[in-house]
KEVO-232841 format. One line per field, with one value per residue (C-alpha): z, x, y; residue number from 1. Coordinates in Angstrom, 3 decimals. Last residue first. Layout:
z c(Z/...)
x c(X/...)
y c(Y/...)
vexmi c(NUM/...)
This chain:
z c(8.910/6.080/3.156/4.730/5.903/2.401/0.956/3.593/2.716/-0.963/-0.112/1.950/-0.901/-3.422/-1.257/-0.778/-4.539/-5.241/-2.822/-4.446/-7.846/-6.554/-5.280/-8.696/-9.108/-12.549/-11.261/-8.552/-8.906/-10.498/-8.363/-5.023/-5.437/-6.606/-3.868/-1.177/-2.347/-2.636/0.616/2.632/1.238/2.000/5.563/6.092/4.626/6.872/9.890/9.112/8.203/11.528/13.345/11.570/12.299/15.975/16.150/14.482/16.770/19.848/18.787/17.844/21.120/20.363/21.463/20.873/17.408/16.332/16.916/14.544/11.876/12.390/12.014/8.854/7.448/8.133/6.599/3.541/3.064/3.232/0.979/-1.831/-1.833/-1.758/-4.850/-6.688/-5.467/-6.325/-9.837/-10.355/-9.217/-11.525/-14.405/-13.666/-13.423/-16.717/-18.390/-16.994/-18.123/-21.590/-21.791/-20.717/-23.177/-25.992/-25.064/-24.875/-28.247/-29.997/-28.332/-25.162/-25.265/-24.217/-20.571/-19.646/-17.990)
x c(-21.513/-22.468/-21.972/-23.925/-26.739/-27.148/-27.272/-29.808/-31.977/-31.746/-32.996/-35.843/-36.884/-36.664/-38.901/-41.418/-41.556/-41.847/-44.771/-46.473/-46.012/-47.564/-50.653/-51.292/-54.726/-54.020/-51.001/-52.988/-51.989/-48.570/-47.545/-48.822/-47.433/-44.067/-43.839/-44.800/-42.229/-39.420/-40.325/-40.477/-37.123/-35.516/-36.871/-35.505/-32.153/-32.026/-32.843/-30.005/-27.574/-28.296/-27.767/-24.448/-23.257/-24.134/-22.253/-19.211/-19.309/-19.619/-16.633/-14.589/-15.034/-13.421/-16.296/-17.922/-16.763/-16.580/-20.319/-21.156/-18.853/-20.185/-23.769/-22.883/-21.164/-24.192/-26.542/-24.293/-24.172/-27.941/-28.228/-26.430/-29.176/-31.792/-30.254/-30.865/-34.469/-35.123/-33.754/-35.720/-38.975/-38.357/-37.644/-40.736/-42.961/-41.579/-42.299/-45.839/-46.363/-45.081/-47.387/-50.402/-49.568/-49.202/-52.588/-54.233/-52.743/-54.093/-57.505/-57.913/-60.504/-63.995/-64.731/-67.062/-70.373)
y c(-74.321/-71.941/-74.320/-77.165/-74.861/-73.458/-76.971/-78.044/-75.040/-75.978/-79.472/-78.018/-75.745/-78.598/-80.767/-77.951/-77.353/-81.073/-81.322/-78.358/-80.006/-83.226/-81.437/-79.876/-81.438/-82.944/-84.809/-86.575/-90.232/-89.768/-86.850/-88.104/-91.610/-90.364/-87.756/-90.284/-92.831/-90.294/-88.544/-91.775/-92.890/-89.531/-89.548/-93.045/-92.024/-88.956/-91.127/-93.541/-90.744/-89.034/-92.316/-92.899/-89.366/-89.734/-93.036/-91.484/-88.466/-90.677/-92.757/-89.687/-87.852/-84.483/-82.292/-78.912/-77.916/-81.557/-81.993/-79.153/-80.556/-84.084/-82.903/-80.990/-84.073/-86.253/-83.678/-83.441/-87.207/-87.506/-84.439/-86.257/-88.869/-86.112/-84.544/-87.794/-88.013/-84.367/-84.923/-88.148/-86.543/-83.580/-85.971/-88.069/-85.000/-83.694/-87.024/-87.077/-83.485/-84.379/-87.415/-85.368/-82.596/-85.135/-86.629/-83.208/-82.315/-85.417/-85.691/-87.687/-90.427/-89.380/-89.884/-92.699/-91.868)
vexmi c(113/112/111/110/109/108/107/106/105/104/103/102/101/100/99/98/97/96/95/94/93/92/91/90/89/88/87/86/85/84/83/82/81/80/79/78/77/76/75/74/73/72/71/70/69/68/67/66/65/64/63/62/61/60/59/58/57/56/55/54/53/52/51/50/49/48/47/46/45/44/43/42/41/40/39/38/37/36/35/34/33/32/31/30/29/28/27/26/25/24/23/22/21/20/19/18/17/16/15/14/13/12/11/10/9/8/7/6/5/4/3/2/1)
C-alpha cells in the first residue's frame, strides 16, 4: 500500500532534518580534513622525540597522512550514505556522534602531545 503524501508540517520537518543532517555531515567532513593535518603533525612530534632521522620522519608522516585521508574518505562516504538512507532510524546520528567524539579525541591528543 502506498504511503499518503506528507502533510505540511511533516514535510517541513523532513526538509529541516535533511538540511541539519547535511550541515552536520559537512561540518564533520571539514573538521576531518583538518584532522588529517593534525594527526600527521602529532605523529611527527612523537617521532621527533625519539629520533632525528628527517627522511624517515617525513616518510612516516606521509604514510600516516595517506591512511588518515583514506579513513576520512571512507567515513565521509559511509556517513552520508547512512544518514541520507536511514535518517528516520537514527543510525546516521549515532555515526555522526561517534565521528565527532573521535575528532575531538584527536584534537585533545594534538594539544597534549
